[in-house]
C-alpha positions as CSV (number, residue, x, y, z in Angstrom):
1,M,62.9,-130.7,84.4
2,G,63.2,-129.5,88.0
3,G,66.8,-128.4,87.5
4,T,66.7,-124.6,87.6
5,G,64.4,-121.6,87.4
6,R,60.6,-121.8,87.4
7,E,60.3,-125.6,87.5
8,A,62.7,-125.9,90.4
9,E,60.8,-123.2,92.3
10,R,57.5,-125.1,91.7
11,L,59.0,-128.3,92.9
12,A,60.4,-126.5,96.0
13,R,56.9,-125.2,96.7
14,L,55.5,-128.7,96.5
15,R,58.2,-130.1,98.7
16,A,57.4,-127.4,101.3
17,A,53.8,-128.4,101.3
18,M,54.8,-132.1,101.6
19,E,56.9,-131.4,104.6
20,H,54.1,-129.5,106.3
21,E,51.8,-132.5,105.7
22,G,54.3,-135.1,106.7
23,L,54.3,-136.7,103.2
24,D,57.3,-138.8,102.0
25,A,56.1,-138.7,98.4
26,V,53.2,-137.5,96.2
27,A,51.8,-139.2,93.1
28,I,50.2,-137.0,90.5
29,V,48.1,-138.0,87.4
30,P,47.6,-135.9,84.2
31,G,45.8,-132.7,84.9
32,A,46.6,-129.2,86.1
33,N,49.1,-130.2,88.8
34,F,50.9,-132.5,86.4
35,Y,51.1,-129.7,83.8
36,Y,52.2,-127.1,86.4
37,L,55.2,-129.2,87.4
38,T,56.2,-130.7,84.1
39,G,54.9,-128.6,81.3
40,A,53.5,-131.8,79.8
41,S,49.8,-132.2,78.9
42,F,48.6,-135.8,78.8
43,H,45.1,-137.1,78.6
44,L,43.7,-138.9,81.6
45,M,42.8,-142.2,80.0
46,E,42.6,-145.9,80.8
47,R,46.4,-146.1,80.8
48,P,47.9,-145.2,84.2
49,T,50.3,-142.2,83.8
50,L,51.9,-141.2,87.1
51,F,54.4,-138.6,88.1
52,V,56.0,-139.0,91.6
53,V,58.0,-136.6,93.7
54,T,59.7,-137.6,96.9
55,S,60.5,-135.5,99.9
56,E,64.1,-135.5,98.8
57,G,63.2,-133.9,95.5
58,L,63.7,-137.0,93.4
59,V,61.3,-137.4,90.5
60,H,59.9,-140.7,89.2
61,A,57.3,-141.7,86.7
62,V,55.2,-144.6,85.5
63,M,54.5,-144.0,81.8
64,P,52.9,-145.9,78.9
65,V,55.6,-146.6,76.4
66,L,53.7,-144.9,73.6
67,E,54.3,-141.6,75.4
68,R,58.1,-142.2,75.7
69,S,59.3,-139.6,73.2
70,R,57.0,-136.8,74.6
71,W,57.9,-137.6,78.2
72,Q,61.6,-137.8,77.6
73,A,61.5,-134.4,75.9
74,V,60.0,-132.7,79.0
75,A,61.5,-134.9,81.8
76,P,64.7,-136.5,80.6
77,D,66.0,-136.7,84.2
78,A,63.0,-138.5,85.7
79,E,63.5,-142.1,86.8
80,T,60.8,-143.6,84.5
81,T,59.4,-147.1,84.1
82,Y,57.6,-147.6,80.8
83,W,55.0,-150.2,80.2
84,Q,53.4,-151.8,77.2
85,D,49.6,-152.4,76.8
86,A,50.2,-156.1,76.2
87,D,52.1,-156.5,79.5
88,G,49.9,-154.4,81.7
89,Y,51.1,-151.8,84.3
90,E,51.5,-153.9,87.5
91,D,55.2,-154.6,86.9
92,A,55.8,-150.9,86.3
93,F,54.2,-150.0,89.6
94,A,56.3,-152.7,91.3
95,A,59.4,-151.2,89.7
96,L,58.5,-147.8,91.1
97,A,58.0,-149.4,94.6
98,R,61.6,-150.7,94.5
99,R,62.9,-147.2,94.0
100,I,60.8,-145.5,96.7
101,A,59.7,-146.6,100.2
102,P,57.3,-143.9,101.5
103,A,55.4,-144.3,104.8
104,R,52.9,-141.7,103.6
105,I,52.2,-141.0,99.9
106,G,49.8,-138.2,99.0
107,V,47.5,-138.3,96.0
108,E,45.0,-135.9,94.4
109,G,41.7,-136.9,96.0
110,Q,39.7,-135.0,93.4
111,R,41.6,-136.2,90.4
112,M,43.1,-139.7,90.9
113,R,40.8,-142.6,90.0
114,V,40.2,-145.6,92.2
115,F,42.1,-148.0,89.9
116,E,45.3,-145.9,90.1
117,A,45.1,-145.5,93.9
118,E,44.6,-149.3,94.2
119,A,47.6,-150.0,91.9
120,L,49.7,-147.8,94.3
121,R,48.3,-149.6,97.3
122,R,49.2,-153.0,95.8
123,A,52.7,-151.9,95.0
124,L,53.3,-150.2,98.3
125,P,51.3,-152.2,100.9
126,A,53.2,-150.7,103.8
127,A,52.5,-147.1,102.7
128,A,49.5,-145.0,103.7
129,V,47.9,-143.6,100.6
130,V,46.3,-140.3,101.7
131,D,44.2,-137.6,100.1
132,A,46.6,-134.6,99.8
133,Q,44.5,-132.6,97.3
134,A,44.7,-129.3,99.2
135,A,48.5,-129.6,99.8
136,I,49.3,-130.5,96.2
137,S,47.1,-128.0,94.5
138,G,48.1,-125.3,97.1
139,M,51.3,-124.9,95.2
140,R,49.3,-123.2,92.4
141,L,47.6,-120.7,94.7
142,L,49.7,-117.7,94.0
143,K,50.2,-116.8,90.3
144,D,53.4,-115.5,88.9
145,A,53.8,-112.8,86.2
146,A,53.7,-115.3,83.3
147,E,50.5,-117.0,84.6
148,I,48.8,-113.6,85.0
149,D,49.8,-112.6,81.5
150,A,48.3,-115.8,80.2
151,L,45.1,-115.2,82.1
152,R,44.9,-111.6,80.7
153,R,45.3,-113.0,77.2
154,A,42.5,-115.5,77.7
155,I,40.3,-112.8,79.2
156,A,41.0,-110.4,76.4
157,I,40.1,-113.0,73.8
158,S,36.9,-113.8,75.7
159,E,35.7,-110.3,76.0
160,A,36.4,-109.5,72.3
161,A,34.4,-112.6,71.4
162,L,31.4,-111.6,73.6
163,A,31.3,-108.1,72.1
164,A,31.3,-109.5,68.6
165,T,28.6,-112.0,69.4
166,L,26.3,-109.5,71.2
167,G,26.7,-107.3,68.2
168,V,24.8,-109.8,66.0
169,A,22.4,-111.2,68.6
170,A,18.7,-110.5,68.3
171,A,15.3,-111.7,69.3
172,G,14.6,-115.1,67.5
173,M,18.2,-116.4,67.8
174,T,18.4,-119.7,69.6
175,E,20.5,-120.4,72.6
176,T,22.6,-122.9,70.7
177,A,23.1,-120.6,67.8
178,F,24.4,-117.9,70.2
179,R,26.6,-120.4,71.9
180,G,28.1,-121.6,68.6
181,R,28.8,-118.1,67.4
182,L,30.4,-117.2,70.7
183,A,32.7,-120.3,70.6
184,A,33.7,-119.6,67.0
185,E,34.5,-116.0,67.9
186,M,36.8,-117.1,70.7
187,L,38.6,-119.5,68.4
188,D,38.9,-116.9,65.7
189,A,40.3,-114.4,68.2
190,G,43.2,-116.8,69.1
191,A,41.9,-119.1,71.8
192,D,43.6,-122.4,72.2
193,G,40.2,-123.8,73.1
194,L,37.3,-123.2,75.5
195,S,37.5,-123.2,79.3
196,F,34.2,-125.1,79.3
197,E,31.1,-125.4,77.2
198,P,29.5,-122.0,77.3
199,I,26.3,-121.6,79.4
200,V,23.8,-119.6,77.3
201,L,20.3,-119.3,78.9
202,A,17.5,-117.2,77.7
203,G,14.4,-116.0,79.6
204,P,13.2,-118.1,82.5
205,A,15.9,-120.7,81.8
206,S,18.4,-118.2,83.1
207,A,17.3,-119.1,86.6
208,D,19.2,-122.4,86.4
209,P,22.7,-121.4,87.4
210,H,24.3,-124.2,85.4
211,G,21.7,-125.0,82.8
212,S,22.4,-126.1,79.2
213,A,21.7,-124.2,76.0
214,S,18.8,-125.5,74.0
215,P,18.0,-125.4,70.2
216,D,14.4,-125.0,71.2
217,R,14.7,-121.8,73.3
218,R,15.0,-118.4,71.6
219,L,16.0,-115.0,72.7
220,E,12.8,-113.0,73.3
221,R,12.2,-109.2,73.7
222,G,12.0,-108.1,77.3
223,Q,13.8,-111.3,78.6
224,P,17.2,-111.8,80.1
225,L,20.1,-113.7,78.5
226,L,22.7,-115.1,80.8
227,I,26.1,-116.0,79.3
228,D,28.8,-117.9,81.3
229,Y,31.8,-118.7,79.2
230,G,35.6,-118.3,78.8
231,A,38.5,-118.9,76.4
232,A,41.6,-120.9,77.2
233,W,45.0,-119.6,76.3
234,G,48.4,-121.1,77.2
235,G,46.7,-123.6,79.5
236,Y,44.9,-120.8,81.5
237,M,41.2,-120.4,81.7
238,A,39.0,-117.3,81.6
239,D,35.6,-117.5,83.4
240,I,33.2,-114.6,82.8
241,T,29.5,-114.2,83.2
242,R,27.3,-111.3,81.9
243,T,23.6,-111.0,81.9
244,V,22.0,-108.8,79.2
245,F,18.4,-108.1,78.1
246,V,16.8,-108.4,74.7
247,G,15.4,-105.0,73.7
248,A,14.1,-104.0,77.1
249,A,14.1,-105.0,80.8
250,R,11.0,-105.1,83.0
251,P,11.3,-102.8,86.1
252,E,11.6,-105.6,88.6
253,H,14.2,-107.4,86.4
254,A,16.2,-104.2,86.3
255,D,16.0,-104.0,90.1
256,I,17.3,-107.5,90.4
257,Y,20.1,-106.7,88.0
258,E,21.1,-103.6,89.9
259,A,21.2,-105.6,93.2
260,V,23.7,-108.1,91.6
261,R,25.7,-105.3,90.0
262,L,26.1,-103.6,93.3
263,A,27.1,-106.8,95.1
264,N,29.7,-107.4,92.4
265,E,31.1,-103.9,92.9
266,V,31.2,-104.5,96.6
267,G,33.3,-107.6,96.1
268,R,35.7,-106.0,93.7
269,T,36.1,-103.0,96.0
270,V,36.6,-104.6,99.4
271,A,38.7,-107.6,98.4
272,A,42.2,-107.1,99.9
273,P,44.8,-108.8,102.0
274,P,44.5,-109.8,104.8
275,M,40.7,-110.1,104.6
276,T,39.6,-113.7,104.8
277,L,37.7,-115.3,102.0
278,D,34.9,-116.0,104.5
279,A,34.7,-112.3,105.2
280,L,34.7,-111.4,101.5
281,D,31.8,-113.9,100.8
282,R,29.9,-112.4,103.7
283,R,30.3,-108.9,102.5
284,V,29.0,-109.7,99.0
285,T,26.2,-111.9,100.2
286,E,25.1,-109.3,102.8
287,S,24.8,-106.8,99.9
288,L,22.6,-109.2,98.0
289,R,20.5,-110.0,101.1
290,G,20.0,-106.4,101.9
291,S,18.6,-105.6,98.4
292,G,15.2,-107.0,99.1
293,F,15.9,-110.2,97.2
294,A,17.4,-112.4,100.0
295,E,15.4,-115.4,99.0
296,L,17.0,-115.5,95.5
297,V,20.5,-116.1,96.8
298,V,21.6,-119.7,96.0
299,H,25.4,-119.9,95.8
300,K,28.8,-118.7,97.1
301,T,30.7,-115.6,95.9
302,G,33.4,-117.3,93.8
303,H,36.3,-119.6,93.3
304,G,39.9,-119.7,92.3
305,L,40.9,-119.6,88.6
306,G,44.0,-120.7,86.7
307,L,44.9,-123.9,85.0
308,D,41.5,-125.2,86.2
309,V,38.3,-123.2,85.8
310,H,37.5,-124.1,89.5
311,E,40.5,-124.3,91.8
312,A,41.6,-123.0,95.2
313,P,40.8,-120.7,96.8
314,Q,37.0,-120.9,97.4
315,V,35.4,-117.6,98.2
316,M,32.8,-118.9,100.6
317,V,31.6,-118.9,104.1
318,G,33.8,-121.1,106.3
319,N,37.0,-120.5,104.3
320,L,39.1,-118.6,106.9
321,Q,42.1,-118.4,104.6
322,P,43.4,-114.8,104.2
323,I,43.5,-113.2,100.8
324,E,47.1,-113.0,99.6
325,A,48.7,-111.0,96.7
326,G,48.9,-113.3,93.7
327,M,45.6,-115.1,94.2
328,V,43.2,-115.0,91.3
329,F,39.6,-115.7,91.9
330,T,36.1,-114.8,90.7
331,I,33.6,-112.4,92.1
332,E,30.2,-113.7,90.8
333,P,27.2,-112.8,92.8
334,G,23.8,-114.0,91.4
335,L,20.1,-113.9,92.1
336,Y,17.7,-116.5,90.7
337,R,13.9,-116.7,90.7
338,E,12.7,-120.0,89.3
339,G,10.5,-119.7,86.3
340,D,11.3,-116.0,85.8
341,I,14.9,-114.8,85.8
342,G,18.5,-115.4,86.7
343,V,21.2,-112.7,86.9
344,R,24.9,-113.3,87.5
345,I,27.8,-110.9,86.9
346,E,31.2,-112.6,87.1
347,D,34.6,-111.0,87.1
348,D,38.1,-112.5,87.4
349,V,40.2,-110.5,89.9
350,L,43.8,-110.5,90.9
351,A,44.6,-109.9,94.6
352,T,47.4,-107.3,95.0
353,A,49.3,-106.1,98.1
354,S,46.8,-103.3,98.6
355,G,43.6,-104.6,97.1
356,A,42.3,-106.3,94.0
357,T,42.5,-105.6,90.3
358,S,39.8,-106.8,88.0
359,L,41.3,-108.6,85.0
360,T,37.9,-108.4,83.3
361,S,36.6,-105.1,82.1
362,F,33.5,-106.0,80.0
363,E,30.5,-103.6,80.6
364,R,28.6,-104.2,83.8
365,S,25.9,-101.6,83.6
366,L,22.5,-102.9,82.4
367,T,22.9,-103.6,78.7
368,L,20.2,-104.1,76.0
369,I,20.9,-106.0,72.8
370,G,19.0,-106.6,69.6
């Protein structure tokens, strides 16, 4: 790995970020960044599994011996120390320390566990182990053509699955039955897995933005149904939300829905380089607040999307980062009245040189089912 082409470009991008942050090395554990650089997908378990890149571009690893064959297949040139369960991992970390001597080593503050960071500190007592989450994950900020194709595939699978599930949904169906049918449709349509456990919330439960489906709640005529879900394909995650109504929608519910739909449209229309993500959030939120339902706004406009369902950039107040072509993020305004209704419409958009293209196309107008 890291010799030519795409992998070398990604390592170069990481090294540039390291130079900017004054890092002599970075240590990465299994997860999105690990996969992005190596193409290897390992579980984050009790066995320390570490990939290290130095500022010179040298690659090292600490790896459980049971992963030797898989690791050698993807990273034959990495200087790797393997360790056995019976021996423990301290000697492997010590061996790593004899090969590198960083003054500052960056780690993923949102991913690395305490015991891994402490093992690094014990092995490298003279090094400063610092949180470099933003610098490390920033290499994934701009998506290439292959990544965008994978996202398009994940989204197409997701949208086909939702259409099939809504086609059989009706009053009396439980939230968990709907969720199970939706998950099965995604897998049948070719998904590698699910981006996350689908959020399916009927009636007043829809007012909880991150609630959980229940076998005791059923779809009821005249009530909303909020569905937040996505398929995974090729390592990339779709994240889509639609809110529909069973049979009919009360006038005020329809007004709330229209306010969210318009805010979503504003976001997809105005997003363009070099607008900041702060400004984008403000435009979308101003649309919601101007609708007469200002008190029902509870969250930011969106987040980045790729190998993780939530990654950089965050579309929120205070993020003064300019939009750049190649960013993929969600536009997901919502309004929530506790004990009554929640409406969210979430689209996945790709920033281009002149604006933004919605990768999602599922119907946004008020939809009745059943």
